[in-house]
C-alpha positions in Angstrom: 171.7 28.3 3.1 170.1 27.9 6.6 167.6 25.6 4.9 170.8 23.4 3.7 171.8 23.5 6.6 169.4 22.3 8.9 168.8 19.8 6.4 172.6 18.3 6.0 172.1 18.0 10.0 169.0 15.5 9.5 167.0 18.2 12.0 163.8 18.7 8.9 163.0 18.6 5.2 161.7 21.9 3.4 157.8 21.5 2.6 158.6 21.4 -0.7 160.4 17.8 -0.5 157.6 16.7 1.9 155.1 18.2 -0.6 156.6 16.1 -3.5 157.4 12.6 -1.0 153.5 13.0 0.3 152.4 13.1 -3.5 154.2 10.4 -4.1 152.3 8.3 -1.6 149.2 9.6 -2.3 148.9 8.5 -5.7 150.4 5.6 -4.5 147.1 4.9 -2.4 143.9 3.5 -3.9 141.6 6.2 -2.9 138.4 7.4 -3.1 138.6 10.3 -6.2 136.8 12.8 -3.5 139.8 12.0 -1.1 142.6 12.1 -2.8 141.9 15.5 -5.2 141.7 16.9 -1.4 144.7 15.8 -0.1 147.0 16.4 -3.5 145.6 20.2 -2.7 146.7 20.5 0.7 149.4 18.8 -0.6 150.0 21.5 -3.2 149.6 23.8 -0.4 152.4 22.6 2.2 154.1 23.0 -1.5 153.8 27.0 -1.3 154.6 27.4 2.3 157.7 28.9 4.3 160.4 26.7 5.9 159.4 26.6 9.5 155.8 27.7 9.5 153.6 26.5 11.8 150.8 25.7 9.1 153.4 24.1 7.9 153.2 21.4 10.9 149.2 21.6 11.0 149.4 20.4 6.8 152.3 17.8 7.9 149.6 16.1 10.7 146.0 16.3 9.0 147.9 15.1 5.9 150.0 11.8 8.0 146.1 11.2 9.7 144.3 11.0 6.3 146.9 8.0 4.7 147.5 6.0 7.9 143.3 4.9 7.7 142.1 2.3 6.1 140.0 3.9 3.3 139.7 0.7 1.4 141.2 -2.1 3.4 138.4 -4.9 4.3 139.1 -7.5 6.4 137.6 -11.2 4.7 134.5 -11.9 5.9 134.4 -15.5 6.5 130.6 -16.4 7.5 130.4 -20.1 8.5 127.1 -20.2 10.8 127.8 -23.9 12.6 131.8 -21.8 13.3 129.9 -18.6 14.6 127.6 -20.6 16.3 130.3 -23.2 18.0 131.8 -20.1 18.9 129.1 -18.2 20.4 128.1 -21.9 22.6 131.6 -22.1 23.6 131.9 -18.6 25.1 128.6 -18.9 26.5 126.0 -20.6 28.3 122.4 -19.9 27.8 121.2 -16.4 26.3 119.3 -18.2 23.2 117.1 -15.4 22.2 120.7 -13.5 21.9 122.4 -15.8 19.9 120.0 -16.5 17.7 119.8 -12.6 16.2 123.2 -12.9 16.5 123.5 -16.2 14.0 120.6 -14.8 11.7 122.4 -11.6 11.5 125.1 -13.4 9.9 122.4 -15.6 8.0 121.0 -11.9 6.4 124.9 -11.3 5.4 125.8 -14.1 3.9 122.3 -13.9 1.2 122.8 -10.0 1.2 126.4 -9.0 1.5 125.9 -5.0 0.7 122.7 -4.7 3.4 122.9 -1.9 5.1 122.7 -0.8 8.9 122.1 -3.5 11.6 123.2 -1.6 14.9 122.0 -3.6 17.7 122.4 -2.3 21.4 122.2 -5.0 24.2 120.6 -4.1 26.9 120.6 -5.3 30.8 122.8 -5.6 34.3 126.2 -6.2 34.4 128.2 -8.9 34.4 125.4 -10.5 31.8 127.6 -10.9 29.3 127.1 -7.9 26.9 130.8 -6.6 26.0 132.2 -10.7 26.0 129.4 -11.3 23.6 130.1 -8.3 21.2 133.8 -9.8 21.4 132.7 -13.7 20.8 130.5 -11.9 17.5 134.1 -9.9 16.1 135.7 -13.7 16.1 132.6 -15.1 15.0 132.6 -12.5 11.7 136.3 -12.4 11.3 136.4 -9.1 11.2 138.0 -6.5 13.6 136.9 -5.1 17.1 137.7 -2.2 18.2 135.9 -0.9 22.0 134.7 2.4 22.3 133.3 3.7 26.0 131.3 6.3 26.0 130.8 6.3 29.5 131.0 10.0 31.0 132.2 11.4 27.2 130.3 14.8 27.6 131.8 16.4 24.7 131.0 16.2 20.9 134.5 16.7 19.8 135.1 13.4 21.6 132.6 12.3 18.0 133.3 14.7 15.9 136.9 15.7 16.0 138.3 18.9 16.5 138.9 21.3 13.5 142.1 20.5 12.3 143.4 24.1 12.8 143.1 24.0 16.7 146.9 23.4 18.8 146.2 18.9 18.9 143.3 18.6 16.9 142.4 15.3 16.1 139.9 13.2 14.9 137.2 11.9 16.8 137.0 7.9 18.9 134.9 7.1 16.2 137.7 7.4 13.3 140.2 6.5 15.9 138.3 3.2 16.5 138.5 2.6 12.3 142.4 3.8 12.6 142.8 1.5 15.4 141.3 -1.2 13.9 143.0 -1.2 10.4 139.7 -2.2 8.5 137.2 -0.1 6.8 134.6 -3.0 7.9 136.0 -3.7 11.3 132.6 -4.5 14.4 132.9 -0.9 16.4 131.8 -2.4 20.1 130.3 1.2 21.8 129.8 -0.1 25.8 127.8 1.9 28.2 126.2 4.3 25.5 123.2 5.1 28.4 125.7 6.7 30.3 126.4 9.6 27.8 126.7 12.9 29.5 126.3 16.1 27.8 126.8 20.4 28.9 127.7 23.7 27.3 130.6 21.6 24.7 127.8 20.4 22.5 125.4 17.0 23.1 127.8 13.7 22.4 124.2 12.1 21.8 123.1 13.9 18.8 126.6 13.6 17.2 126.4 9.9 17.7 122.8 10.3 15.5 124.7 10.6 12.4 127.1 7.5 13.6 123.8 5.5 13.8 122.1 5.7 10.8 122.9 3.8 7.9 121.3 6.2 5.6 123.9 8.6 6.2 126.7 7.2 7.9 128.1 6.5 4.2 129.0 10.1 4.0 130.1 10.3 7.9 131.7 13.5 7.7 134.4 14.6 10.7 135.4 17.7 11.7 139.3 17.3 11.1 139.4 15.2 8.0 136.4 17.2 6.3 135.8 14.6 4.0 133.5 11.6 3.8 134.1 8.5 5.6 132.5 5.9 4.6 130.8 3.9 8.1 128.0 1.7 6.6 130.3 -1.1 6.3 131.1 -1.2 10.1 128.8 -3.4 12.2 128.1 -1.5 15.3 127.4 -3.4 19.1 125.9 -1.3 21.1 125.7 -1.9 25.7 123.9 -0.3 28.2 122.5 -1.1 31.3 118.7 0.9 31.1 116.9 2.2 28.4 115.4 4.8 30.3 118.8 7.8 29.6 119.2 6.3 26.1 117.5 9.9 24.1 114.6 8.9 21.4 116.3 9.3 18.4 119.1 7.3 19.3 117.4 4.7 21.0 115.4 4.6 17.3 118.3 3.9 15.0 118.9 0.8 17.0 117.2 -2.9 17.7 117.4 -3.1 20.6 118.6 -7.0 22.8 117.9 -7.6 26.0 119.8 -9.9 28.2 118.2 -11.2 31.3 119.6 -12.5 34.4 120.7 -16.0 35.1 118.5 -18.6 36.6 120.9 -20.2 39.5 121.2 -23.4 37.4 122.8 -21.3 34.8 124.9 -19.8 37.4 125.9 -22.9 38.5 127.2 -23.6 34.6 128.7 -20.6 34.0 131.0 -21.1 37.1 131.6 -24.9 36.3 132.6 -24.3 32.5 133.8 -21.0 32.7 134.5 -19.0 35.8 136.4 -21.6 37.7 138.9 -22.9 35.6 139.7 -18.9 34.6 140.0 -18.6 38.2 142.5 -21.6 39.3 144.5 -20.6 36.2 144.6 -17.3 37.3 145.4 -18.7 41.0 148.3 -20.9 39.3 146.2 -24.2 40.6 146.0 -27.4 39.0 142.6 -28.8 38.7 143.5 -31.6 41.2 144.9 -29.2 43.7 140.8 -27.6 44.2 137.8 -29.3 43.5 134.2 -27.4 44.6 131.2 -29.6 44.6 127.7 -28.4 42.8 126.4 -27.6 46.2 128.7 -26.0 47.4 128.8 -24.0 44.2 124.8 -23.8 44.6 125.8 -22.5 48.5 127.6 -19.3 46.6 125.5 -18.8 44.5 122.6 -18.4 47.1 124.2 -17.3 50.5 127.0 -14.9 49.5 125.7 -13.3 46.0 122.5 -11.5 45.2 123.0 -10.8 41.2 121.8 -10.9 37.9 125.1 -11.5 36.1 128.1 -13.5 37.7 130.8 -10.6 38.2 130.2 -11.4 42.0 130.2 -14.4 41.8 133.9 -14.6 39.8 135.3 -12.5 42.7 133.8 -15.0 45.0 135.5 -18.2 42.8 138.5 -16.3 42.8 138.4 -15.6 47.2 137.6 -19.4 47.3 141.2 -20.1 44.9 143.4 -17.7 47.1 142.0 -19.5 50.6 143.1 -22.7 48.9 146.4 -21.2 47.6 147.1 -20.2 51.0 146.3 -23.5 52.7 148.4 -25.9 49.9 151.4 -23.1 50.6 151.4 -23.0 54.3 150.4 -25.7 55.0 151.4 -28.7 52.5 147.8 -29.7 51.7 148.1 -31.3 48.4 144.4 -30.8 47.2 141.0 -29.1 49.1 
């Protein structure tokens, strides 16, 4: 009677009716056989549970998360080398070696779609465009992008998840990123892999060994899911500032591509093509309101920035834009 009252008030359903609902949804999804059996078994457990039990909440949460994962949902890969080359050239100046390697990866994927396990590690100083080239790759490949920042992660459960019986248990970051991408063949960008920590809670670098191994990751087991999830169609790109702090077994699984620092002439072209238009737009200035000569930009590069990448240069251009905005607003100057 109490259960009926609660249901009439719309507060909760009985575990039995919920189990039936879950069962219907599971049978309607395109799941691997082993996964379907496991989830149906959990439904049977939920069916037998008393109303309001803590364990029913655990099972309910588990089933919800498992059913939200993209088990067989794929992005259709559109591999067009010329289009990809245009996207990479439009987004980045220079970097010929890196672009060439990325295009080779696409060419191989076109000829042999089933080839597994290409894990690329982009290594270079800050500000040379490691993260942004990975983002351009996701556009060129027509894959969804999910980014995981590994800087300061020092708990193995962050990678592999917690057992579902723990309070507030969740899947690890890898499965969470796949869920966020809503596709089982996304591009996962693992940023700052050289800054992983480790302490008494385990070694996340060792947990990544399984994720970044083409032979093993087709049956990646997250502690929360307890069923294997296939990561073999995921394209992993990792970024690092230095190789010194990456453990050797982990480094062994990745193909390292080094991004060197830019020359002054490359920085000049990057400033003209990418940074200045972006900063003008950010500061609400029209192109005609602030014009910079090549010599002015060269002076800025040589006299005010000492760096391998272009981050400080971008900030200095932003500072010029602010000075110009101040002049235009307060003194009524038309163009500078």
